[in-house]
DOTOR-858246 format. One record per residue: x negated, y, z of N, C-alpha, C in turn; residue number from 1; residue in three letters. Coordinates in pm, 1 decimal. Layout:
N
    neast   nnorth      nup   caeast  canorth     caup    ceast   cnorth      cup   k   r
        X        Y        Z        X        Y        Z        X        Y        Z NUM ALA
...
END
This chain:
141
    neast   nnorth      nup   caeast  canorth     caup    ceast   cnorth      cup   k   r
  -1425.6    760.9   -145.1  -1365.2    662.3    -57.5  -1396.4    697.6     87.5   1 MET
  -1325.1    636.9    178.1  -1341.7    662.6    320.5  -1461.0    586.3    377.3   2 ARG
  -1514.4    638.1    487.5  -1624.3    570.5    555.8  -1568.9    453.7    637.8   3 THR
  -1657.8    364.9    681.1  -1615.0    253.7    766.3  -1557.0    305.8    897.4   4 LYS
  -1621.1    407.5    956.1  -1571.4    463.7   1082.6  -1432.1    522.8   1063.7   5 ALA
  -1410.0    591.0    953.2  -1279.0    649.1    925.6  -1174.2    539.7    906.7   6 ASP
  -1211.5    432.1    838.5  -1117.5    320.7    818.8  -1081.2    255.0    952.4   7 ARG
  -1178.2    240.3   1041.4  -1148.3    182.6   1172.7  -1060.8    275.8   1254.8   8 TRP
  -1087.5    406.9   1251.6  -1002.4    503.3   1323.1   -859.0    492.5   1271.8   9 ARG
   -844.5    484.7   1139.9   -712.5    472.3   1078.4   -642.2    345.3   1126.1  10 HIS
   -711.5    232.3   1116.0   -650.6    102.8   1149.4   -614.7     92.2   1297.7  11 ALA
   -705.2    135.4   1384.8   -680.0    125.5   1529.1   -569.1    221.0   1571.6  12 ILE
   -571.8    342.3   1520.0   -464.8    437.7   1550.7   -329.5    387.4   1504.9  13 GLY
   -326.3    328.9   1386.5   -202.7    272.9   1332.0   -148.3    164.1   1423.4  14 PHE
   -235.1     73.5   1463.9   -190.8    -40.1   1545.2   -152.1     -0.2   1686.5  15 GLU
   -226.6     86.6   1750.2   -191.9    127.9   1886.7    -58.9    200.4   1891.1  16 LEU
    -37.8    292.3   1799.8     88.5    365.8   1796.3    203.7    270.9   1765.1  17 THR
    184.2    184.1   1665.3    287.9     87.7   1629.9    319.1     -8.0   1743.1  18 GLY
    215.6    -55.0   1813.9    234.2   -148.2   1925.0    322.3    -87.6   2033.7  19 LEU
    294.9     33.3   2070.1    373.8    100.6   2173.6    519.6    112.0   2129.1  20 ILE
    541.8    155.9   2006.2    678.7    171.8   1956.4    752.9     38.9   1948.0  21 LEU
    685.6    -65.3   1900.7    750.7   -196.4   1884.5    781.1   -261.8   2019.1  22 VAL
    686.5   -262.0   2110.2    710.0   -325.2   2240.7    825.8   -257.3   2312.7  23 VAL
    826.7   -127.3   2313.5    937.2    -56.2   2379.5   1070.2    -80.7   2307.8  24 LEU
   1067.3    -83.3   2174.7   1189.7   -108.1   2098.1   1243.0   -248.8   2117.3  25 GLY
   1154.7   -349.7   2112.2   1199.7   -487.9   2130.1   1244.4   -514.7   2273.3  26 LEU
   1180.3   -452.3   2368.2   1224.2   -464.4   2506.8   1367.4   -413.9   2520.6  27 ASN
   1395.5   -304.2   2457.2   1530.3   -244.7   2462.2   1630.8   -332.7   2388.7  28 TRP
   1593.8   -386.1   2270.7   1686.2   -465.2   2188.6   1705.3   -606.5   2242.3  29 ILE
   1595.4   -675.5   2274.3   1601.9   -816.2   2314.8   1612.7   -836.4   2464.9  30 LEU
   1570.4   -737.6   2539.6   1567.9   -751.9   2683.9   1455.2   -841.4   2731.8  31 GLY
   1364.3   -878.2   2644.0   1249.2   -961.4   2681.9   1150.4   -875.7   2760.2  32 ALA
   1070.4   -941.3   2842.5    975.8   -870.7   2926.5    869.8   -797.0   2845.3  33 GLY
    833.9   -680.8   2893.4    733.5   -599.5   2825.5    599.6   -673.7   2818.3  34 ILE
    563.7   -746.8   2924.2    438.3   -821.4   2924.0    435.9   -928.7   2816.8  35 GLY
    545.7  -1005.8   2807.1    556.7  -1111.1   2706.7    551.8  -1051.8   2566.1  36 HIS
    627.4   -945.0   2545.2    627.1   -877.4   2415.7    492.6   -810.8   2389.0  37 LEU
    431.2   -759.3   2495.0    302.0   -693.5   2479.6    194.0   -789.4   2432.6  38 GLY
    195.0   -912.4   2486.0     97.2  -1012.8   2442.1    119.9  -1046.7   2294.9  39 ILE
    246.1  -1069.9   2258.0    276.9  -1098.1   2118.0    235.6   -979.5   2030.9  40 MET
    268.5   -862.1   2075.2    233.5   -742.6   2000.4     83.3   -724.4   1986.5  41 GLY
      9.7   -755.5   2092.9   -136.6   -742.3   2088.0   -196.2   -841.6   1987.3  42 ALA
   -145.3   -964.4   1986.9   -192.8  -1063.8   1889.6   -162.0  -1016.1   1748.5  43 ILE
    -38.9   -967.4   1727.4     -2.0   -916.4   1595.3    -85.3   -794.2   1558.6  44 PHE
   -116.7   -711.9   1656.7   -196.6   -591.7   1629.2   -336.8   -625.9   1583.4  45 SER
   -397.8   -725.1   1649.4   -532.0   -766.8   1607.8   -525.9   -821.3   1465.0  46 VAL
   -430.4   -909.0   1439.8   -412.3   -964.8   1305.7   -388.5   -852.5   1204.3  47 LEU
   -297.9   -762.1   1236.7   -264.3   -653.6   1144.7   -379.9   -555.6   1126.5  48 ALA
   -457.8   -532.4   1232.1   -572.0   -441.7   1221.1   -675.1   -498.4   1124.4  49 THR
   -704.5   -626.0   1138.7   -799.1   -690.2   1047.1   -744.7   -689.7    904.1  50 LEU
   -616.8   -723.4    890.0   -551.8   -721.2    758.6   -553.4   -579.6    701.0  51 TRP
   -523.7   -479.5    783.7   -521.8   -339.2    741.4   -657.6   -299.5    684.5  52 ASN
   -763.7   -333.6    755.5   -898.9   -297.5    713.6   -932.6   -361.3    578.4  53 TYR
   -912.3   -492.4    568.8   -944.6   -565.2    446.4   -853.3   -521.2    331.9  54 VAL
   -725.2   -511.8    359.4   -627.3   -475.9    257.0   -654.2   -337.5    199.0  55 TYR
   -682.5   -239.8    284.2   -704.3   -104.4    234.3   -830.8    -92.6    150.2  56 ASN
   -934.5   -167.1    184.5  -1054.0   -168.7     99.5  -1018.1   -226.3    -37.7  57 ILE
   -949.1   -338.9    -37.0   -909.2   -401.3   -163.3   -816.9   -313.7   -245.4  58 GLY
   -720.4   -250.0   -179.6   -626.3   -162.9   -250.0   -699.6    -44.5   -311.6  59 PHE
   -789.9     16.9   -235.1   -866.7    130.5   -287.5   -955.9     88.6   -404.2  60 ASP
  -1019.8    -26.3   -392.6  -1103.7    -73.9   -503.5  -1019.2   -100.9   -627.5  61 LYS
   -900.9   -157.0   -607.6   -810.8   -180.4   -720.8   -767.1    -47.5   -783.0  62 ALA
   -736.2     51.0   -698.2   -698.2    182.8   -750.6   -812.9    247.0   -828.0  63 MET
   -935.4    235.6   -777.0  -1051.2    291.9   -847.8  -1068.8    224.4   -984.3  64 LEU
  -1054.3     93.1   -988.4  -1069.5     20.6  -1114.0   -955.6     53.0  -1211.1  65 ALA
   -836.3     65.7  -1157.6   -716.9     84.4  -1240.3   -698.6    229.9  -1282.2  66 TRP
   -718.4    322.6  -1185.8   -687.3    463.4  -1209.7   -809.1    555.1  -1205.0  67 ARG
   -921.4    506.0  -1150.8  -1038.6    590.8  -1137.5  -1031.3    687.0  -1020.8  68 GLY
   -935.3    664.8   -928.6   -914.5    753.4   -813.9   -845.7    675.6   -702.2  69 SER
   -868.4    719.0   -579.2   -798.4    658.0   -465.7   -679.8    742.8   -420.5  70 VAL
   -651.9    851.7   -490.6   -537.8    935.6   -454.4   -408.9    861.9   -487.1  71 LEU
   -315.8    862.6   -390.4   -192.4    786.4   -404.6    -74.9    878.4   -437.9  72 LYS
     -1.3    839.8   -541.2    124.4    906.4   -573.5    232.2    846.5   -482.2  73 THR
    351.0    902.3   -484.3    461.0    848.3   -404.0    488.7    701.8   -438.3  74 LEU
    501.0    664.7   -565.6    523.9    522.3   -595.0    409.8    431.7   -546.7  75 PRO
    285.1    478.6   -557.3    172.9    398.1   -508.8    174.8    384.5   -357.1  76 LEU
    216.5    488.0   -287.2    228.8    478.8   -141.6    334.2    375.6   -102.7  77 ARG
    444.7    373.4   -175.1    550.0    275.3   -148.1    500.3    133.8   -177.3  78 LEU
    433.2    114.9   -291.1    377.3    -15.6   -325.4    275.5    -60.2   -220.8  79 LEU
    191.1     30.3   -177.1     90.3      3.4    -75.1    155.8    -52.4     51.3  80 HIS
    259.9     13.0     98.3    327.8    -28.8    221.2    398.3   -163.1    204.5  81 ALA
    464.5   -184.9     91.4    539.2   -309.3     68.4    445.1   -429.8     64.2  82 VAL
    335.0   -418.6     -8.7    241.5   -531.8    -18.2    177.0   -560.2    117.1  83 ILE
    142.4   -455.3    189.6     83.4   -474.4    321.8    177.0   -554.0    412.1  84 PHE
    302.3   -513.4    418.9    398.4   -580.9    507.2    430.9   -721.9    461.4  85 GLU
    435.5   -746.7    332.0    461.7   -882.2    281.2    352.2   -978.1    326.0  86 ALA
    229.1   -931.5    327.0    119.0  -1015.5    372.4    132.1  -1054.6    518.4  87 GLY
    177.1   -961.9    600.1    194.1   -992.7    742.9    313.1  -1084.0    769.2  88 LEU
    418.2  -1069.6    691.8    539.9  -1149.4    710.8    509.8  -1298.8    707.7  89 LEU
    427.5  -1339.3    616.3    392.8  -1481.1    601.8    326.7  -1535.9    728.5  90 VAL
    244.9  -1456.0    791.7    169.7  -1502.2    908.7    249.5  -1495.4   1038.4  91 ALA
    347.9  -1407.0   1046.9    410.0  -1381.2   1176.7    534.6  -1464.9   1208.0  92 THR
    608.5  -1508.7   1109.8    732.9  -1582.5   1137.7    709.8  -1707.6   1222.5  93 ILE
    614.5  -1795.0   1186.9    595.0  -1914.1   1271.7    558.3  -1878.9   1416.3  94 PRO
    477.6  -1775.4   1434.3    439.4  -1736.8   1569.5    559.6  -1684.8   1647.3  95 PHE
    643.3  -1604.2   1587.0    763.9  -1552.7   1653.2    853.8  -1667.9   1696.0  96 ILE
    870.7  -1766.0   1608.6    954.0  -1882.1   1641.4    902.7  -1950.6   1767.5  97 MET
    773.5  -1971.5   1774.2    714.9  -2041.1   1888.3    715.2  -1952.3   2012.9  98 TRP
    667.1  -1831.1   2002.2    646.4  -1744.7   2118.1    777.4  -1701.9   2184.5  99 TRP
    878.5  -1674.9   2102.9   1006.3  -1627.5   2158.0   1114.2  -1735.6   2156.2 100 LEU
   1075.7  -1859.5   2126.8   1169.5  -1972.9   2121.1   1291.0  -1939.8   2035.5 101 SER
   1264.3  -1896.7   1914.7   1370.8  -1858.8   1822.1   1378.3  -1959.7   1708.7 102 MET
   1496.0  -1966.9   1648.4   1510.3  -2046.3   1526.9   1441.7  -1971.8   1412.9 103 SER
   1425.4  -2042.6   1302.6   1366.9  -1978.9   1184.9   1446.3  -1855.2   1145.9 104 PHE
   1578.9  -1865.6   1144.5   1663.7  -1754.8   1100.0   1658.5  -1637.5   1196.5 105 TRP
   1653.7  -1666.6   1325.7   1638.8  -1558.0   1423.8   1504.2  -1488.0   1406.5 106 GLN
   1399.3  -1568.4   1391.6   1265.3  -1511.2   1374.0   1256.5  -1433.1   1243.5 107 ALA
   1317.0  -1487.5   1138.6   1317.8  -1417.6   1010.3   1391.7  -1284.9   1022.1 108 LEU
   1506.6  -1286.6   1088.9   1583.5  -1162.3   1107.8   1503.4  -1059.8   1187.0 109 SER
   1441.1  -1105.1   1294.0   1360.9  -1013.3   1373.8   1242.7   -961.1   1293.9 110 MET
   1176.8  -1050.7   1221.0   1060.2  -1009.5   1142.5   1099.9   -913.7   1030.6 111 ASP
   1215.4   -935.9    969.8   1263.3   -841.9    867.9   1288.0   -705.1    930.6 112 ILE
   1344.2   -704.7   1051.6   1362.2   -578.4   1123.5   1228.5   -509.4   1148.8 113 GLY
   1128.3   -588.4   1189.4    994.4   -532.6   1211.1    933.9   -481.6   1080.0 114 LEU
    954.4   -557.7    971.9    902.9   -514.9    842.1    967.6   -383.4    800.2 115 VAL
   1098.6   -372.7    816.2   1166.6   -248.0    779.3   1114.5   -131.0    862.2 116 LEU
   1096.2   -155.1    992.0   1038.5    -50.2   1076.9    899.6    -12.9   1026.8 117 PHE
    815.3   -115.2   1004.5    676.9    -88.5    965.4    665.1    -31.8    823.8 118 TYR
    760.3    -61.3    736.3    757.5      2.2    604.2    768.0    153.3    617.6 119 LEU
    864.4    196.2    696.6    882.0    339.8    717.8    763.8    394.9    796.5 120 VAL
    726.0    325.5    902.1    614.9    369.2    986.9    484.9    379.1    907.3 121 TYR
    452.5    276.4    826.5    328.5    277.2    747.2    327.3    392.5    648.2 122 ALA
    440.2    415.5    584.5    449.1    524.9    488.2    422.4    659.3    557.2 123 PHE
    492.4    683.2    667.9    477.9    810.5    739.9    338.3    821.9    800.4 124 VAL
    290.7    716.6    866.6    158.9    721.1    930.3     48.7    749.2    827.4 125 TYR
     50.4    676.5    716.0    -54.7    693.1    615.5    -50.3    831.4    551.2 126 ASN
     68.4    881.8    528.7     80.3   1015.7    471.5     25.7   1119.2    569.5 127 TRP
     65.3   1109.1    696.3     14.9   1201.6    797.9   -136.0   1186.6    817.1 128 LEU
   -184.8   1063.9    814.7   -328.6   1041.1    831.3   -405.6   1108.2    717.5 129 TYR
   -359.2   1089.2    594.7   -426.2   1151.4    480.8   -422.6   1304.1    490.0 130 ASP
   -315.7   1356.6    547.9   -305.4   1501.9    565.7   -399.7   1550.3    676.1 131 TYR
   -401.8   1478.6    788.0   -484.3   1519.9    902.8   -633.0   1491.0    881.2 132 LEU
   -663.0   1383.9    808.1   -802.1   1343.3    782.8   -821.9   1324.5    631.9 133 PHE
   -823.5   1433.4    557.2   -833.6   1420.4    411.2   -966.9   1361.0    367.4 134 PRO
   -963.8   1295.0    254.2  -1085.7   1242.3    194.0  -1164.5   1363.8    144.1 135 ILE
  -1292.1   1373.8    180.3  -1372.1   1488.7    133.5  -1369.3   1499.9    -20.1 136 PRO
  -1356.2   1622.2    -67.9  -1355.6   1650.9   -212.4  -1242.1   1583.2   -287.2 137 ASN
  -1127.7   1563.3   -221.5  -1011.7   1503.7   -289.7   -889.3   1586.6   -256.9 138 ALA
   -797.9   1591.8   -351.2   -670.7   1658.7   -329.2   -567.4   1549.6   -299.2 139 GLN
   -478.5   1576.9   -206.4   -378.7   1478.0   -165.8   -256.4   1487.6   -256.3 140 GLN
   -202.3   1369.5   -291.0    -84.1   1362.2   -375.3     38.2   1338.0   -294.4 141 GLY
END
């Protein structure tokens, strides 16, 4: 399994890169101010970073119990990303409604767009992270 320092490097790198991409993308799509979006993004990043840390420990422990290994196959990587994003979706819709003065449906649409972005982003980021920072004595799947 990964060390605590490695897990924090993973989580912080994931959130900083994602934050930059999302703020710039939403600024372009919505025309909302970068500062306003940046504050929302920073709040979501802190929430997501904490969730990322806790979730990945739990997912790895479940994989060890279920499979005896933390190595992820393609289907497990997809499952990993989907469950992670579903957990965040529940927490973020009410905040989006309030912060951006959106209706439930507008916030849901925007959040689904963010989830779709983050599904692809999480898959690519985690795969690249595992390649760049392999688990010692493990082969990558």
